[in-house]
RODO-2510 file (C-alpha; in nm, 4 decimals, decimal comma):
residues 183
     n   res          X          Y          Z
     1     m    -5,0234   -19,9310     2,0653
     2     k    -4,7551   -20,2317     2,2201
     3     l    -4,7646   -20,6050     2,0331
     4     r    -4,6912   -20,8422     2,3884
     5     s    -4,7600   -21,2380     2,4407
     6     f    -5,1335   -21,3402     2,4991
     7     q    -5,2481   -21,4439     2,8706
     8     l    -5,4833   -21,6822     2,9546
     9     s    -5,6473   -21,3730     3,1617
    10     d    -5,7102   -21,2146     2,7567
    11     t    -5,9322   -21,4660     2,6647
    12     d    -6,2752   -21,2441     2,6441
    13     a    -6,1325   -20,9878     2,5085
    14     v    -5,9825   -21,1653     2,2298
    15     v    -6,2913   -21,3830     2,1899
    16     e    -6,4850   -21,0108     2,1535
    17     v    -6,1946   -20,9132     1,8498
    18     y    -6,2497   -21,2583     1,6933
    19     r    -6,6680   -21,2292     1,7158
    20     d    -6,6335   -20,8524     1,5758
    21     a    -6,3905   -20,8891     1,2801
    22     i    -6,6534   -21,1861     1,1451
    23     r    -6,9669   -20,9780     1,2350
    24     r    -6,7898   -20,6564     1,0516
    25     i    -6,6650   -20,8432     0,7270
    26     g    -6,7655   -21,1306     0,7337
    27     p    -7,1054   -21,0871     0,5187
    28     t    -6,8777   -20,9082     0,2483
    29     k    -6,8238   -21,2875     0,1209
    30     y    -7,0482   -21,5212     0,3548
    31     s    -7,3600   -21,5396     0,3608
    32     p    -7,5698   -21,4335     0,6752
    33     e    -7,6565   -21,8644     0,7383
    34     e    -7,2673   -21,8955     0,7594
    35     v    -7,1572   -21,5637     0,9558
    36     a    -7,4238   -21,6714     1,2360
    37     a    -7,2356   -22,0420     1,2010
    38     w    -6,8987   -21,8576     1,2104
    39     v    -6,9778   -21,6280     1,4519
    40     r    -7,0887   -21,9067     1,7715
    41     h    -6,6916   -22,0596     1,7334
    42     p    -6,5305   -22,0464     1,9699
    43     a    -6,8248   -22,2519     2,1222
    44     d    -6,6052   -22,3011     2,4597
    45     v    -6,4479   -21,9844     2,5205
    46     q    -6,2143   -22,1907     2,7764
    47     e    -6,0886   -22,4195     2,5569
    48     f    -5,9803   -22,1682     2,3171
    49     g    -5,8208   -21,9915     2,5687
    50     l    -5,5807   -22,2843     2,6341
    51     r    -5,4961   -22,3114     2,2157
    52     l    -5,4076   -21,9343     2,1966
    53     t    -5,1344   -22,0244     2,5136
    54     r    -4,9851   -22,2738     2,2464
    55     g    -4,7880   -22,2086     1,9596
    56     y    -4,6952   -21,8129     1,9415
    57     t    -4,9642   -21,5966     2,0292
    58     l    -4,9665   -21,2131     2,0178
    59     v    -5,2199   -20,9114     2,0601
    60     a    -5,2204   -20,5688     1,9913
    61     e    -5,2775   -20,3574     2,2892
    62     e    -5,3466   -19,9899     2,3843
    63     d    -5,4975   -19,8557     2,7523
    64     s    -5,5054   -20,2470     2,8769
    65     h    -5,7508   -20,2804     2,5499
    66     i    -5,6324   -20,5733     2,2464
    67     y    -5,7210   -20,4966     1,9275
    68     a    -5,6146   -20,7313     1,7428
    69     f    -5,4255   -21,0996     1,7725
    70     g    -5,2095   -21,3473     1,5893
    71     q    -5,1184   -21,6904     1,6573
    72     v    -4,8799   -21,9240     1,4481
    73     e    -4,9172   -22,3088     1,5870
    74     p    -4,7820   -22,5172     1,4461
    75     h    -4,4347   -22,3389     1,4434
    76     n    -4,5151   -22,3468     1,0298
    77     c    -4,8678   -22,2883     1,0251
    78     f    -5,0979   -21,8870     1,0846
    79     s    -5,4025   -22,0115     1,2709
    80     f    -5,5579   -21,6549     1,3470
    81     l    -5,5218   -21,2892     1,2387
    82     y    -5,7869   -21,0473     1,3587
    83     t    -5,8416   -20,7046     1,4179
    84     a    -6,1758   -20,5367     1,5111
    85     g    -6,3040   -20,2803     1,3459
    86     g    -6,1723   -19,8400     1,3859
    87     a    -5,9116   -19,6689     1,2599
    88     k    -5,7036   -19,7378     1,5543
    89     t    -5,6650   -20,1244     1,3979
    90     k    -5,6194   -19,9758     0,9918
    91     c    -5,2878   -20,2004     0,9782
    92     l    -5,2490   -20,4026     1,2078
    93     g    -5,3220   -20,7280     1,0680
    94     a    -5,0380   -20,6759     0,8036
    95     v    -4,8199   -20,5594     1,1857
    96     l    -4,8993   -20,8550     1,3233
    97     y    -4,8583   -21,1069     1,0172
    98     d    -4,4456   -20,9621     0,9669
    99     v    -4,3969   -21,0421     1,3218
   100     l    -4,5459   -21,3534     1,3122
   101     e    -4,4266   -21,4285     0,9752
   102     d    -4,0085   -21,3082     1,0695
   103     y    -4,1114   -21,5225     1,4045
   104     a    -4,1994   -21,8477     1,2259
   105     y    -3,8903   -21,8593     0,9611
   106     a    -3,5978   -21,7133     1,2425
   107     g    -3,7348   -22,0445     1,3985
   108     g    -3,6225   -22,2403     1,1235
   109     v    -3,9406   -22,2609     0,9020
   110     i    -3,9127   -22,3761     0,5388
   111     d    -4,3106   -22,3590     0,4434
   112     l    -4,5895   -22,1588     0,5726
   113     y    -4,9443   -22,2711     0,5875
   114     a    -5,2991   -22,1674     0,6868
   115     e    -5,6358   -22,2119     0,5814
   116     a    -5,7542   -21,8846     0,4700
   117     s    -6,0899   -21,7559     0,3719
   118     r    -6,2877   -21,5946     0,1641
   119     i    -6,2189   -21,2381     0,3785
   120     s    -5,8228   -21,3561     0,4196
   121     l    -5,7585   -21,5166     0,1140
   122     p    -5,6489   -21,1379    -0,1084
   123     f    -5,4356   -21,0995     0,1722
   124     c    -5,2012   -21,4257     0,1937
   125     l    -5,2077   -21,4154    -0,1507
   126     r    -5,0995   -21,0168    -0,1682
   127     r    -4,7667   -21,1799     0,0515
   128     g    -4,7131   -21,5248    -0,1100
   129     f    -4,9320   -21,7799    -0,0465
   130     t    -5,0702   -22,0256    -0,3091
   131     v    -5,3865   -22,2073    -0,3007
   132     y    -5,3146   -22,5598    -0,3198
   133     e    -5,6800   -22,6580    -0,2408
   134     v    -6,0017   -22,5608    -0,1345
   135     i    -6,2292   -22,7301     0,1392
   136     r    -6,5199   -22,7289     0,2994
   137     q    -6,6068   -22,7737     0,6709
   138     n    -6,9281   -22,7695     0,8317
   139     h    -6,9333   -22,4984     1,1084
   140     f    -7,2369   -22,5680     1,3236
   141     g    -7,4630   -22,7173     1,0773
   142     v    -7,3256   -22,4676     0,8301
   143     e    -7,0531   -22,5547     0,5310
   144     l    -6,8243   -22,3126     0,4530
   145     e    -6,5449   -22,2491     0,1806
   146     w    -6,1601   -22,2175     0,3003
   147     y    -5,8409   -22,2365     0,1562
   148     r    -5,5769   -22,4168     0,2091
   149     i    -5,2294   -22,2023     0,1481
   150     k    -4,8674   -22,2059     0,1284
   151     k    -4,6057   -22,0120     0,0966
   152     t    -4,2339   -22,0658     0,0669
   153     r    -3,9205   -21,9255     0,2227
   154     e    -3,8160   -21,8357    -0,1645
   155     a    -4,1697   -21,6745    -0,2275
   156     s    -4,0776   -21,5016     0,1313
   157     l    -3,7591   -21,3824     0,0062
   158     s    -3,8805   -21,2916    -0,3478
   159     p    -3,8209   -20,8935    -0,4047
   160     r    -4,1613   -20,8778    -0,5293
   161     f    -4,2906   -20,9824    -0,1827
   162     a    -3,9723   -20,8511     0,0166
   163     k    -4,1201   -20,6202     0,3039
   164     s    -4,0487   -20,2751     0,3376
   165     r    -3,9923   -20,1825     0,6711
   166     s    -3,7863   -19,9608     0,8458
   167     r    -3,7144   -20,1866     1,1517
   168     i    -3,8454   -20,5563     1,2452
   169     l    -4,0659   -20,4975     1,4968
   170     r    -4,0820   -20,7517     1,8322
   171     v    -4,2485   -20,8105     2,1050
   172     e    -4,3233   -20,5144     2,3374
   173     d    -4,2175   -20,2563     2,0351
   174     e    -4,4614   -19,9540     2,0114
   175     i    -4,6390   -19,9380     1,7058
   176     v    -4,5434   -19,5959     1,5383
   177     n    -4,6467   -19,4787     1,1624
   178     c    -4,7883   -19,8217     1,1258
   179     a    -4,9468   -19,7596     0,7633
   180     e    -4,5625   -19,6844     0,6600
   181     k    -4,4919   -20,0219     0,7853
   182     a    -4,7757   -20,2679     0,6023
   183     s    -4,7695   -20,3850     0,3093
***
């Protein structure tokens, strides 16, 4: 499995990963109506692909199949981090997160921001984010609860949240011993 930059031709595969993740994990924290509304996004797949060309967007791919994707856009905000189901994706979210975070901090970012779902919030809190606002957004007529979260550079450098990776992963590196790299 390799990480590489998103290409516009990846759009359909990435939308499938996104929707698969929502269908698979969404029911653990959201009602059937909320999942049905959330999975309708993006309404315009072509526009979604164009959105992913902005910022820094990576996909995890093996044998021409995309298993995960993540994006930092703007440079200090996690916009997306989704994985498909199955054993191959067990730690891809953590690996993608680490690479995207490294990219953001290497670019001079002081604080990282995101809007987290009920599903992703525990993942983010374990990595040093804190909630600063609870928001409710209307998706296709259904209100969904999200959390605006923030992580300071100081939190990232804290021994509690320090990464225990044997090496920094770069785009095009092969992901091996993935579980050892996941936090």
